[in-house]
C-alpha positions as CSV (number, residue, x, y, z in Angstrom):
1,M,130.0,122.8,1.6
2,N,131.5,125.9,0.6
3,L,131.8,128.5,3.3
4,H,132.3,131.6,1.3
5,P,129.7,132.7,-0.4
6,K,130.2,134.5,-4.0
7,R,130.7,137.7,-4.5
8,R,128.9,140.4,-5.9
9,H,130.6,142.8,-9.0
10,G,129.6,146.2,-9.1
11,F,130.9,149.4,-9.5
12,T,132.8,151.2,-6.7
13,L,132.1,154.9,-5.3
14,L,135.5,155.7,-6.5
15,E,134.9,154.0,-10.2
16,M,131.6,156.2,-10.4
17,L,132.6,159.4,-9.4
18,I,135.2,159.1,-12.5
19,A,132.5,158.1,-15.0
20,I,130.4,161.1,-13.9
21,S,133.6,163.4,-14.0
22,I,134.6,162.1,-17.8
23,L,131.1,162.4,-18.8
24,T,130.7,166.2,-17.6
25,L,133.5,167.0,-19.3
26,I,132.5,165.6,-22.8
27,V,128.8,167.3,-22.6
28,A,130.7,170.8,-21.1
29,A,133.1,170.0,-24.7
30,I,130.3,169.5,-26.6
31,Y,128.0,172.8,-25.5
32,S,131.2,174.9,-25.4
33,S,131.8,173.9,-29.1
34,W,128.1,174.5,-29.8
35,T,127.8,177.7,-28.4
36,A,131.1,179.0,-30.3
37,I,129.4,177.8,-33.5
38,L,126.1,179.8,-32.5
39,R,128.5,183.1,-31.6
40,A,130.2,182.5,-35.1
41,S,127.1,182.8,-36.8
42,K,125.5,185.0,-35.3
43,S,128.7,187.4,-35.6
44,A,128.6,186.5,-39.3
45,Q,124.8,187.4,-39.8
46,D,125.1,191.0,-37.7
47,A,128.8,191.9,-40.1
48,T,126.5,190.8,-43.2
49,A,123.5,192.9,-42.1
50,S,125.8,196.0,-41.2
51,V,127.4,195.7,-44.8
52,Q,124.0,195.2,-47.0
53,R,122.5,198.0,-44.6
54,A,125.3,200.0,-45.5
55,R,125.2,200.1,-49.0
56,I,121.5,200.2,-48.9
57,V,122.0,203.7,-47.1
58,I,124.7,204.9,-49.4
59,R,122.2,204.0,-52.2
60,V,119.3,206.0,-50.7
61,L,121.7,208.8,-50.2
62,E,123.3,208.9,-53.6
63,D,119.7,208.4,-55.4
64,S,118.0,211.4,-53.5
65,L,121.3,213.5,-54.3
66,G,121.1,213.1,-57.1
67,S,117.4,214.2,-57.6
68,T,118.1,217.8,-55.6
69,H,115.6,220.3,-56.6
70,A,115.4,224.4,-56.5
71,F,114.0,227.0,-57.8
72,A,115.5,230.6,-57.4
73,Q,112.2,232.3,-57.8
74,N,111.4,230.5,-54.4
75,I,115.0,229.7,-52.9
76,A,113.4,229.6,-49.6
77,Y,111.6,226.5,-50.1
78,Y,114.8,224.6,-51.7
79,S,117.7,225.5,-49.2
80,F,120.2,223.1,-49.0
81,V,121.1,222.7,-45.2
82,A,123.8,220.5,-43.8
83,E,125.7,219.9,-40.2
84,N,127.7,217.7,-38.6
85,G,128.8,215.7,-35.5
86,G,126.7,214.2,-32.9
87,E,123.6,215.6,-34.2
88,A,124.4,215.8,-38.0
89,S,121.7,216.1,-40.4
90,L,121.5,216.6,-44.0
91,S,118.2,218.5,-45.4
92,F,117.4,219.3,-49.3
93,V,114.6,219.2,-51.6
94,A,113.9,216.4,-54.6
95,R,112.1,215.5,-56.9
96,L,111.8,211.6,-56.1
97,A,110.6,208.4,-57.8
98,K,108.2,206.2,-57.1
99,S,110.1,203.6,-56.1
100,F,111.8,205.9,-53.6
101,P,111.2,204.5,-50.0
102,R,107.8,205.3,-48.1
103,S,106.8,207.1,-51.7
104,G,103.3,205.5,-51.6
105,K,103.0,207.3,-48.4
106,F,102.8,210.4,-50.1
107,G,100.8,209.8,-53.2
108,D,101.4,212.4,-56.3
109,F,103.6,214.6,-53.8
110,D,106.6,214.0,-55.5
111,V,108.9,216.8,-54.6
112,R,109.3,216.2,-51.1
113,R,111.9,217.7,-48.4
114,L,114.3,215.0,-47.0
115,T,115.9,215.7,-43.9
116,F,118.7,212.7,-42.6
117,S,119.7,212.9,-39.2
118,L,121.4,211.0,-36.4
119,Q,119.1,210.2,-33.1
120,P,119.7,208.2,-30.0
121,G,118.8,204.6,-30.6
122,S,118.7,201.4,-28.6
123,M,121.4,201.1,-25.9
124,G,122.7,204.7,-25.9
125,N,123.7,203.9,-30.4
126,K,122.9,206.2,-32.8
127,Q,120.7,205.9,-35.7
128,L,120.5,207.3,-39.2
129,V,116.6,208.4,-39.9
130,L,114.6,209.6,-42.5
131,R,111.6,212.2,-42.7
132,Q,110.5,213.3,-45.7
133,T,108.1,216.0,-46.0
134,P,105.8,217.1,-49.0
135,L,106.9,220.6,-50.5
136,L,105.1,223.5,-48.9
137,L,103.4,221.3,-46.1
138,D,104.4,221.1,-42.4
139,T,105.8,217.3,-41.3
140,D,102.9,215.2,-39.9
141,D,103.0,213.8,-36.8
142,D,103.4,210.3,-37.6
143,E,106.6,211.0,-39.5
144,K,108.2,212.9,-36.9
145,E,107.7,210.6,-34.5
146,H,108.1,207.2,-36.4
147,P,110.3,208.2,-39.0
148,L,112.2,205.7,-41.4
149,V,115.1,204.5,-39.8
150,L,117.8,203.5,-42.4
151,A,120.6,202.5,-40.2
152,E,121.4,201.5,-36.6
153,N,124.4,201.4,-34.5
154,V,126.0,204.5,-36.2
155,R,129.2,205.5,-35.4
156,E,129.7,208.3,-37.9
157,F,127.6,210.2,-40.3
158,K,129.4,213.2,-42.4
159,A,128.5,215.0,-45.5
160,E,131.7,217.8,-46.8
161,F,131.3,219.7,-50.1
162,W,133.3,220.4,-52.9
163,D,133.9,224.3,-52.5
164,T,134.5,225.7,-56.1
165,R,136.4,228.6,-54.5
166,Q,138.8,227.3,-52.1
167,G,139.5,223.8,-54.5
168,D,138.6,222.0,-51.5
169,W,136.6,219.9,-49.6
170,V,134.7,221.6,-46.7
171,D,132.6,220.1,-43.7
172,E,130.5,223.4,-43.5
173,W,128.0,224.5,-46.4
174,K,127.0,227.9,-45.3
175,Q,125.6,228.9,-48.9
176,T,122.0,227.4,-48.1
177,N,120.7,229.0,-51.3
178,Q,122.7,227.3,-53.3
179,L,123.8,223.8,-54.7
180,P,127.1,222.2,-54.3
181,K,128.5,220.5,-56.8
182,L,129.7,217.8,-55.0
183,V,129.0,216.2,-51.6
184,K,131.0,213.3,-50.0
185,I,129.6,211.1,-47.7
186,T,131.2,209.3,-44.9
187,L,129.4,206.5,-42.9
188,K,130.5,204.4,-40.5
189,L,128.7,201.3,-38.4
190,A,129.2,198.9,-36.6
191,D,127.7,195.4,-36.4
192,N,125.9,195.7,-33.1
193,A,125.1,197.5,-30.2
194,K,127.8,195.9,-28.1
195,S,130.6,196.0,-30.7
196,M,133.3,198.5,-29.6
197,T,135.2,198.5,-33.1
198,P,133.3,200.0,-35.8
199,R,133.3,198.6,-39.6
200,E,135.5,200.3,-42.1
201,P,133.7,203.5,-43.0
202,I,132.0,204.2,-46.5
203,T,132.7,207.1,-48.1
204,R,130.9,207.9,-51.8
205,I,131.4,211.0,-53.8
206,V,128.1,212.2,-55.3
207,S,127.8,214.7,-58.3
208,L,124.5,216.8,-58.0
209,P,123.5,216.8,-61.8
210,S,121.0,219.4,-61.3
211,V,120.9,223.7,-61.2
212,I,118.9,226.1,-59.5
213,V,116.2,226.9,-62.0
214,Q,117.0,231.0,-62.4
215,A,113.7,233.5,-62.3
216,M,114.1,234.4,-65.9
217,W,113.5,231.0,-66.8
218,Q,110.5,230.2,-64.4
219,K,108.9,233.4,-65.9
220,P,106.6,232.4,-69.5
221,M,107.9,233.2,-72.4
222,I,106.0,236.1,-74.3
223,Q,105.2,234.9,-78.1
224,P,105.6,237.9,-80.5
225,I,102.4,238.5,-82.3
226,P,102.4,237.0,-85.8
227,G,103.9,239.0,-88.9
228,Q,105.8,241.5,-86.6
229,P,109.5,241.1,-86.3
230,G,110.7,238.3,-84.2
231,A,107.7,236.2,-84.8
232,R,107.5,232.5,-86.6
233,P,105.9,232.5,-89.9
234,A,102.3,230.3,-89.6
235,P,102.0,227.0,-90.7
236,G,101.9,227.2,-94.3
237,Q,102.9,230.9,-94.6
238,L,105.9,232.0,-96.6
239,P,108.6,234.2,-94.8
240,G,107.7,237.9,-95.3
241,Q,103.9,237.2,-96.1
242,V,101.2,239.1,-94.3
243,P,99.0,237.1,-92.8
244,G,96.1,236.1,-94.6
245,Q,97.6,237.6,-98.1
246,L,97.8,235.3,-100.9
247,P,101.2,235.0,-102.4
248,G,100.4,236.5,-105.7
249,A,98.8,239.3,-104.2
250,G,101.5,241.9,-103.9
251,E,104.6,239.8,-103.4
252,G,105.8,236.8,-105.2
253,V,107.4,233.6,-103.7
254,N,110.8,235.1,-103.1
255,G,109.3,238.2,-101.8
256,I,110.0,240.5,-104.7
257,K,107.2,243.2,-105.4
258,R,105.4,242.7,-108.7
């Protein structure tokens, strides 16, 4: 008769604690790796979006500055106004293509005043917005309250102008009734609202191909009366021929009197 019963094999409390500790370490390592991957992916997406957004903003600025429009006869409506600093803004009139952002809202009003400006955004950051107003009309409430947001997390928006008198760049354009020859735009964005280090600034120099249409060019040209000095011969009329007179009546073909 066996007086010693068989011992049951199992895990002791210490072994269970060790196993749980190892499992916890493995789960923590997997979780930390996964969160690191997510953070890296989010940072890459933010960086890509920031670069793409900056390119779009610069393209909009280049297209609009290249389409500036001004008439000397009504220069008060075509003023070119710029301001730098914390509330930087750039305002001018341009003739815009149908493909320009929000052109569908304005229909056939392709000559509009554009105002690029910085305003407070989310989490205390600045955002660059665009407001458009058809010439000779007031800005509607919808455009005032809901402008087109071109970029968020803006750290700097600056415009400089080439002064032909000084032969150098100036950051203030005082000649509001004239168009500058060159405009240098500097835009600096951050990847996200929490980013403390902005990306490298993007700088573009835009040449304004348009000039102010002078008042004398706006007036209709007075055409001289046919037959008077300075008037062009009518179709089929020889130089020097009196209108309604046949070539053989009084003058020859070469203008020699018979």
